[in-house]
C-alpha positions, 0 to 999 in steps of 0.5 A: 856547905854541902858535900856535893859527894854526898848530896845529889844534884837534882833530888825529885820526891814524890813529885806530882803534876796534874791538870784539875783531877788529872794526874799527868804524872806521879808520884815520881822520885828520882835523883840525879848525882853530881855530873850525871847525865839521867835520861828520862825515856818514854813514849809520847804522853807519858809525863817526861817532858812535863817533869822536866819542865816542873824541874825547870821551874817552867811547870808548876807541880801539884805536890812533892819536893824539887831541890837543887844542889841542897836547895829547895826549889819547889816543896808544896809543903812549905809553899816553896816555889822559885821561879825559873831563872833563879834556878841555875839551870838552863835548858836546850829546847826542842825548837832550839828557840833561836832568833833568826834577826839576830846574830849567832853572837847575839843569841848566845849572848842573850841570857849574858845579857839578862843577867847583866854580864859586862861587856868582856865576860860577853865576849870571852863566854860567848866565844868560849862556848861557840868554840866548845860547839865548834860554831866560832867561825859563824859568830857574826852570821845571821841565824836565819842562815843556818841549817838545823844542825847549826841551829841546834849547836847555837842553842847548846852554846847559849845553854853553856854560855853562862856556865849553869850547873844543871843542864836541860834537854828536851828532846834536842835532835828530834827535827835532825835527819838520822845521820845528823841526829847519830853524830849529835848524840856523839858531840852531845855526850862529849861535850858533857863529859867535858864541861862535867855539867848534870844533865836531864835529859828527854827522849822517846828514842831508844838508841839515843838513851842508850848512847847518851846516858849514865842512868836512864829513867823509864817512863810510862803513864806519869809513873817511872817503869825502872830505873838504872843503867843502860846496860841494866836497862836493856838486859834485865828488864823489869816489866812486860813494858820495859822489855817491849820498849826498850829494844826488840823482845819476844814475850813468852808466857806460859807455865812454870815446871818446878820439877824440870827447873836445873842450876838454879834456872826456872823452867817455863813451858809456853802454850806448844809444850816448848821448855824455856830455861830462864834465869829468874835474876832475884825476881819470884815469878808470878801466878802468870810468869812471862819471859823476856827474849831479845830478838838478838840474842837468838842463835839460828842454825843449819845443825843443832846446837851442842847446848843441853837445854833451849835447843828447838827444831823451827820452821822459818816462816819469812825473812826481812832484810833490813840492811844491817840486820835481817829479821827472820819470822819462825814458828816455835810450838805453834807461835811465831818468834822473830830472830835478829841476826847480822848473817849475811846467808839466811836459811830459805823460807820453809826450811827447817833449822834450830833454834838456840839461847843461852840461858842466861838471855831469857829474863823472868820479868817481874809480875804485872 
């Protein structure tokens, strides 16, 4: 018997999915631990949905291996490719795939009927699944009479009904409006915690990934750019792509000034001559070093702060009100930097101010 404490629930090893001579994915490798929610995050066309479909058995890879609970689902080298129905997975699609001519109960019962469950078992499991997603009172309602959010809940209930060990989500909230999407993020995350089920979630939405994930795999062009917790991905991006895609960041390039380095910090001279001190986080700078500076970490004030480094006089170029935040553009040594702050009172355009940032929030990126 497999030891679940030591064996990952899902193992993807050197997976490649190709269409003819074109490799859409890979090679990619990652694991998902028991009870973990892992999110595949990236822009359209990066290969995240293709990877998910390969795990589900809906897409045939070109090479590599996929193991679930220690059992091989796919291994090209050994000629193994178990069909989707034998993988013990359940999937929630972007389109919900709800049958409008059926009642809510019949939609949720469908998978159980296919598995030849008894009538008593179907009744018990369907009602339990509907109660999980707060749709119990709608069991006999026709699915065509449901709102988008209710249809989404039914799709989740159907996926949970036969108690799968792994749940797969393919952008299930993308068809909902912004307010309902935010509410459903919380509901889905709480549901995953209550069930303790292992899940892989695909999205291109940054907020969704940060709010719902234990770990995030950032994908680009069919490959993995970075894997880590939401905090690691956001605060310590490895590459310029991750820094720019995961949140709003200023990417500042320049040349190293070892003569100005201090207290383990790297000193970077930007094109305009300003010196930026940042944390290398154990990384070695390349020939063209770049630092990532999150827009929300920059501070703007009318009076100069007391810090000895990373303080510069700037000119406010424009301020854009975004509701919860105000986005301010400043002239910083001949280049534009963007600051996002919650302060209600902002400096007037054309005003001189002082820009500062803690060096721990200036992150040296890896070369390339």
